[in-house]
Every structure is written in C-alpha cells, then in structure tokens.
N, C-alpha and C positions, 0 to 999 in steps of 0.2 A: 836742531837738535830736541828729543821726545823723554819727558818726565814721566816718572811713572806716580799716578795717585796714590792716597792711603789706601781705597779698598782693593787695586794691582798688589799693592803691597801685603796687605790681609790677605789677602788669597792665596798669594805665590806662600807667605808663611804656612796655612792651613795644609794647600797640598803637601807641600818638602813633610808637614809634621806625621799627612795621612802614611807618603811616603815611607820615611823613615821607622813607622808603626806595620808598617807591612811586609818590610827586608828584615827587619830588626827583630819583631817581635816581640813581646814584652817588654816596655820602657820604663824608665823612673822619670819624674816632671823633671828633676835634675841634670839628667843628661839629656832629657828634650831639649832643656833649654841651653846646653852644651853646643847640643851638636847645630840646633839651628840658630845660636849667637841673639839669644832672646832673653828678657829677662822673664824670671821664674814667675814674678805678678803676672804677665802677657801671655805665658805657659799655663797656668792654671787656670785662666780666666775663659782660656778657648776649649780646655779639658771640661771644663765643668759646663761648656755646650755641648761637648759631645757627647759625655756622658746624659746626658739630659735628652738628645735626640735618639740615645741608644747608638751611637755609632761606635764607643770603644766601652772597653770597660775596666772596672781594677783585678785584678786576678792575682793577689799576694804579694809577699816583699820580697824585695831583692837580700841575696844571700852574702852579709857582711858578719862580720866579723864582731864589730864593737858599734855601739850609739846604735841608735834611732833608725830600724830597720825600713829602707822609703817604699813608696807599696808602686808596683809596678802596672802601671796600662798598656791596656792589649787593644786589639784590634774586634770587631767583633765580627765573625767572619762569614753571619748566616745573617747579618744586617741587610747585606743583596748580592747580588750574583750576574756576573757573568756569561754569554755566551759564544765562544771563538771555531770559527771554521775553516778548513781549507779544503778548495777545489779541486786544487793542480797536481796533475798526475794522476799515478791508476787508483785509488783511493780518499774517496768521500768524506774527511774528516772532523766530527763534531765536538766539542766539549763542551761540558758546565763545571766554572769556578767559584770559590766563593771569594771574598773582599779582603784575605789574604792568598788568591790565585793559587788555590789548592781545588787542585783538579778532584770534584768530588762524581762527574758521569761523565762516560763517555762510549762514542760509538760510530764505527766506519760502515763503509761499503763499498767496492767494488765501484768505478765509474765507468759506465759505458762513453763511449763519445759517438761510435756510429750509433747512436740511438738521438743526437740533435744535443741544440740548448732546449730547446723548452724541458726536455724529457730529464736534462739534468738538472735544471730549476728546480719542480719538483721532487725530484727527489733530494736533494739538498731539504727543500722543507719540509721534507715528507721527516727527513731523518729529525733537523731540528724541531718538530713539532715530539717525533718518540723519545727525545734523549730528553724532554721539558716535563712531559707525562710520566715520563718512568723514572723520575726524579722526585714527582712530588712537591716542586717547590712553584709556590703562586705565581703566576706572569710577574705582577704588578713587583717583585722583589727580583725577578732581574731585570736588569738597568738599562741595560745594552746587548748586542749581537757584530758582532766584527767577521766579517766573512773576506777570506785570502784568498783572490780569483785573479787569473790571468791579465792584462793590461792597465793602461794608466785608467780611472776612473775620473770621467769629468761629472764635478757637481753641478753644472751645469745642464746641460744636456741628461743628466742622468743615465748615460749609456759611457762603457767600455772603450777607449781608443787602441787599438796597433796589439790587440792579443794575439792574434796568429794560433788562436786555440780551436776556433769550430769558424764556419764561413758567415754562419749570421750572429756569432755569441756582439760582438760588437753591436747590433739591434737590441739587443736585451736592457730594458730596464732593472738588470738585477736588486738593488735597491727597494726598488717598487714591490716588485713581487715578494722578496723577502716579509717584509713589513708588513705589507695584507696577510701574509701566512703566520704568519705567530703575533702583531702586533706590538713591534718593540723597536725603538731603537733602533737600529740600523747602520752599518758603515759598513761601507763598500772599502778595500786597499789592496791595496799591486801583490801579490803574492812574496814578491824579492826585496816589499820592502817591510816587510809583516821578519820574513828571516834573518834576517839581518836586525831586528830589533828583539826578537827571539831569542838569538846569539847572544847581544849584547847584557839579555838581563838574566837567561838562565847557560848558557852556553860558554864558549871559551871566550869571549867578545867582552862576560861580566868585568873584569881584571881592566880592560881599557877604556879610554877614550876617545880614540880616534879609530876607527873599525872601516875595512874594506872588506865587503862581503862578494863574494865571487861564484855564483852559479851556473854550473855545469848542466845538462841535460836535454830535456823538449826543445829549450834556446841557449842562450846564454846574456847575462846579466849580471851587473857589479851593482849594487848599492853601499853608501858612507854613511857613517857616523860621524860628525865633528864635533867635538867639544861634546860629547853625548846627548848630540841632537842631531835625529835624521837630515840629511841632503835634501833636497827636493826638487831644486831648480824653478826657473820660470814657468817652465810648460810640465812640473811632474814628474820630469824625467832624467833627471841626473840619474847619472849609473847606466845608463844604457850602451855599455860598449860593446855590445853584440854589431848596432850600424858599423862602430870604424871597419871601416876598409886599409888593410894591410898593405896596397900595392895600389899605383895609377895607372897602371900599366892594363890594355884593357885583355891579357889574357890572365889577370888573376885580379877579378874584378868583383869577386866577392866577400862581403864582410865578415865579420868574423862569426857570426852567428851560424850562417849558412855552412862555414867552415869546419866547426866546431863541436852543434850539435851531435845530438844522439845520431840522426837521421843520415850528417853527411859521416861521419865514423864507418857507422853503417854500411853506406855506397862504398866507402874506401876500402872495408874489409873483403865482401864481394865482388868488388872489383880486381882485386890484390887474389883471393881463395878460389873465384866462380862457386861459392856455395857459401847465402847469408844462414848465417848463427847466430850473429851477436846484433840484434837492435839498437840494445842501450852500449853506455862508457862500461858499464859496472859489465855485462856480458864478454866481454872485449877481457875485462881483467880475469874474471872467472877463465876463459881461453886459455891466456897467458898465461896460468899459472899451472895449465895442464898440458904448458910443454909447445903452443903452438906459436909458431915463430909468423908466422901472418899476422895474429893477433897482437902480437910484442912489438912486430914492424907498426903496425899501426896505432899503437900506445906513444912509441915513442915519438912519429911524428906529430902525434896530440899534444903530446908535451910541448916537442919545439913550436909549435905554433901559437900553444897557448902560454908557455912563457914569455914571446914579444909583447901579445896584449896585456900580460901584467902590468908589464917594463911598462906601458903606456902610459898606465892608470898611475901604479904607482911614484912617473916623475910629476903626478899633476899633484898628486893628494896625498903621501909623502903619509902613509899612515902607521900604527906602531906596530898595525898584525893586520896579516891579511888572512881572512878565515874561506875555506872552499868549501862551496857547498854541491846539493843535489851530487850528481855521480862523479864529480869532484872529490868528495870523502875518503872516496874508496882510494885515492894515489897513497900509495906508502911510503913508507920513510925514507927511503933510498931516491922516490918521485919526488918529493916536497924538497930532499936536498939537491936534485938536478935542477928542477925550479930558482932556489936560492941561487945557484950556481951562474945560471944561465944571465937571470936577474945583475948579480952582481959584478958581470964582464962590462957591461953598460951603466950601473950606476956608483955611487962611488960609497953607498951604505948598502950594509948587511939589512934585511929583510927576516922579518918573525912570523912563517907562512905557519897554520894549521888547520886542520881539519878537523868537518865541522863536528862536535861531539853529541848536540839535539839533534842532527841530520835530514831528516825525515819531518821529523814535528817541531821543524825551528818555525815554520811559521805559522801554527796551531801555538804554540807561545808566545809567536806576536801579536796575534790575533787578541789573544787575551792577557796579553800586556797594554797593547793602545786600549783597549776596552776598561781597564783599570783605573788606566791616566783618565780618561773620559767619564769613568765614576767619579771622580777626587772633584774634577771640576765643578758636577751639579751636586757632590755633596756639599761645597762652599757656596750653592746655593740655598738649600738649606739649614745653614750653618750660625 
C-alpha cells in the first residue's frame, strides 16, 4: 500500500488552490478553505507565500450585503506563460496563453506535407519564435511549450512511433529541435490526447468525469478520460481503436482506420461515382447537402461501420459522453440519433453522443491546459 507523505499532500493542495483560482477567477480565502477542505489558517499561510512570490494578488472585496466584505484573491495572469502548438491537419497553429489560460497571441500557417518533415519542423520553430517575438514577452517568462503532434512520443528515444504522418517523421527528434530553437521546456504530446484534454477543459466534455473522444479524419482514433484523468495505457497506446478489425475473414482484413479514414471514404466515393470530388468526410457532407446520392450512400455506409466501432469502445469503457471530433464533428443531429439507435440495438444503456464544439481547436486548447498543469507543478517548487 502506498501512503502519501506530507510534502505530496502539501503539493497536491497547492496545485488544487492554483487550479481553483484559474478556473473560478477571484475567490475569497473563506471560499478557498471550503473548496479545498483546509483550515483557514493553512489557506492563509499558503496565500501569504503566493503573494510574496507575486503569483497571486488581492483584487478587491467580495460583494456581500452585510458584514465585513472578504478580500478576493486572483492569479497574476502575467506571472508566466505557456506556448501551445498543433501541427496536425492542414494548418499549423501556435498560441501563447497566460497563467489564467487566456490566449494573448496566436498565429497559424498552412502546412505543406510535400515539403517533408524537416521543413515542417523548421516552419514550426519559425512560427513559435514569431509568436514569442510579436508578443514582446521575455523568454524566461514562458515556462513551457506543449506541441501536439501525430504518433506516440517515446521519452527514452525522443522520437515518435506509429505516426503515419510522413515517411521520415518517426526519425525526427522533435523535442530537441524545438527546445534548441526556443530554449523553453518542451513537451511533445499525441494530438488526440490533447484533443480530449481540450474538450474536457473548454468543450462539451467539461461537465463530465468520464469521456470517450473519437476522432475521424486522416486516421481514426479515440482517447479516454476516466475520473478526470487521461487513460494512457502501458505503452501510451490506450484508445487506438483504429487497429480493431471488424472481421477475421480474409476478405475483410482491413482495420477500422483503413475503412473509416478520409482516404478510405474518398476511394469508396470514387469507385461508385468515377469522379473524385471528395477528399475528406467533410467534403462528402457538402456534396450530400447538394443532393449527391452517391455521397449520401457513402455517408450511410460510413455511419453503419462507425456505429460498430463505437459499440466496441462503449462496451469496454461505459463513458458518460461520447464526443465526436475531427471530421466526425460535422455529423448532424439526425446522424447522431442514428448512431445512438444502432448502439442501443446491441447495448442495454442509452448513449450520450455530442459533436465537438472546439472542433479543430481542441488540440490547441489541450496543449495550453497541459502546459498550465505543468506550470502548476513547477510553481510548487518555488512556493
């Protein structure tokens, strides 16, 4: 049995206090004591240290009708900053956020995969430096950069695995290249991991503790938050449902990623129509909206296959909500109702399915949230 030592308990309480101030904004000492389950003496002691280090400030009094008005405490948003980046998809995005999680600078550029991995990394580093320079924020005040990237990053080899992004992407030492360019602590994280973190922080998942996030697009993957914690798995591969095969027959040997990704539906449309006008699932929906019966047929087939894949995940994970991300976020209410019904035909419980509200910005918000969590850990070191 593992027992928490006093320092671990203290660090946990400190992190919780910072999180409360970040998410709730100005809060009184009394309210902090109640929310943390700590004595007012302990809270006052910690607040004194935070004030001394310039991490928080007093910001006026709480509006009460009678009695002495309690002084409110808030985080100093300009105490330090976090960089977040997303390189997946057709657009490279970089944002600088303050300690409150507010984005204060942002830039994006089109990504040209045909230029190769080395060119994309150079482009990322140039965009990161540009956002820093245009913000006029000293580098020593930017504590961490979190980069959302394809594949599973291996901290030992400092390389990604299973990315299928570009042929030589898994050979790139992304973290070292970024750190050398900006001289800021750098974290490389799988983009779908950051998607579900972003959705759980700022999207439709924020009201739930158990979230299944499913992303369709260039590939097909899912990620899971259980009791507000990201489920990683032994090899950091938890949620890679694209590897599931729907059948053991030799005639149907493809896995779900090869069946449901953008390339697969585009090929299916081409085979049926003879004219490739759809390169993504979103393109198919646009065509279907204009009455293209072939696009409508391909979408129906996609929904049927997708429902089976969701059923496999639901029976294992039993989430509170399923969030549809990537190109799946374009599914309308009728499609979502259809998915629910197909699952309920084989599973005894009704499923809550919602389309992503952050959509293509989920990864960026997830990067900022992971950076803020890392900052809170570092703050406890100086607190």
